[in-house]
N, C-alpha and C positions, 0 to 999 in steps of 0.2 A: 819397391823401385818395379814399373811397369817401362817394358822396355820394349818397342820396336825393333828388327833386324833388318836392314836393308843392303841385301847381299846378293854373292852366289850362294848358290846352293851347296857345296862342302864346304863353306865359309860360315855359314848360317849355322850347318849344323854342328861343328864344331864351339859355336860361340855359345849356341845355346846350353847348352851342357857344362861348356864353364860357368856363364852364368847363372845359372840355376844351381851349381852349388855355392852359391856365391849369398850367403844371408837372404835379406826379404827379396832376393831377385825374382820376376816373376816376365818372361817372356810371353808377351801379348796378342803378337802378328808379327807374319814375317813375309816377307817378298822380294823378288830379283828383278823388276823394275821401278821405275821413279813411280808411272802411273797408281797400277798397284801398290805400293807403297805410301804414297798419299790417300789413300781410298781406308789404309787401316789404321792409318795414321788419325784422320778424321773421327774412324768411329771407336777408335779406342783410348785417344787420348792419353797416350803415354808421358809419363815423365822424361825417359829417353829415348832417344831415335838413334840407331848405333848406323851410319851409313858410310858405305864406299862410293865416290863418287865417280868411279867407272862405271856406274850400270846403265844399262839402257837408260834411255830417255832423263837421264840423271844430267843436267848442266849446272855446275857447282855452285855459283851464286844464286842463281833464279831456282834453282832445286830446294836452297839453303831457307829462302826465305819464303817459299813455298810451304814448305812443313812447318817454318813458325807460324803464318797463317794460319793453318790448318790447326793447328792444337797450339795456341799462344804458351799454355804452360811446359812444353816440352823444350827438355835442351837438346840441342843438336851435336854428336860425337862423329866426326869422320874417323876412320880405321882404314886404311888404304895401305899401299904398298910406296907410295912416292910421297917422297917428303920435299918437292921443289919450293923452296921459298916463294914463288907468285900462285902454284896451290895451295899453300898455307896461308898466304895474306887474303886470298881471295874466300877461301869459304870463312876466314877469321874475320873478315869486315862483313860478309853477307848475317853474321849471326852465330857460327859455331860457336860451342862452347869450349870444345875438345879438338886436339889434333893425334891422334896415335898410331903408328904403325903397325904392320902386321909383321913384321919382324921385332915387336917389342916380345918380352916374356909375357908369359901367362898373368904372372902378378901384376906387371907394370898395366897391360890392358885393363885386369879388375881393381888396379885404383885410378887409373883414367876414369871408368866411368862411376866408381865412386864419385870423383871430385868433382867430375859433372852435374851427376845428380845434386849432391851438395851446395850446386851454385856459384863454382869455383872454374875458373880457367885453366884447361891443362894443354900443355904442349908434350911433347914424349923427348924424352931427356936424347932420343939416337938422334934428334933432328939437330943438335947440337954438334957432331963431328957429321952427318951427314952432308956429303962434297962438302966439307969443310966452311961452310955456311953458319954461324952460330947464328941463338937464340936470341939475338938483340936483331941482328938482321932479319928476321922471319915478325917479329914485333914491330920492328920499325915498318917493315914494309904493311903491312895490319892497317898499322896507325893512319900511315901515309895513302891507302886504299878507300881506309873509312871517310880520312877525313877532309 
């Protein structure tokens, strides 16, 4: 699987190491801004784009749609510190395939990337207890925004 990482440098370094020890995963590009990331995505057409939506120039819904337009076969996985219902719903309604939290275990993040790569939706189990909001509320919010 070919992956592009859009995150701050420190996180990208750790993610690259983690992903490259995982089976057939190849990190083909990295960027710390949305603009640079979109250029990489168009050039490399990755299978999965792992992105933190707090990057400079990243506007969650529109950036996800631009990623999907640049590489229609790519799946977008959000990896961030925040699990607010509105953020999750906005990302999923815009076309993200997964939403994981940076506080999740390495195994859980690897499971998330694999699941997204296989075309399945993924929501971090940590979202279930985050701020007393259930996964059902995240899914309902996403459906409402999409619908």
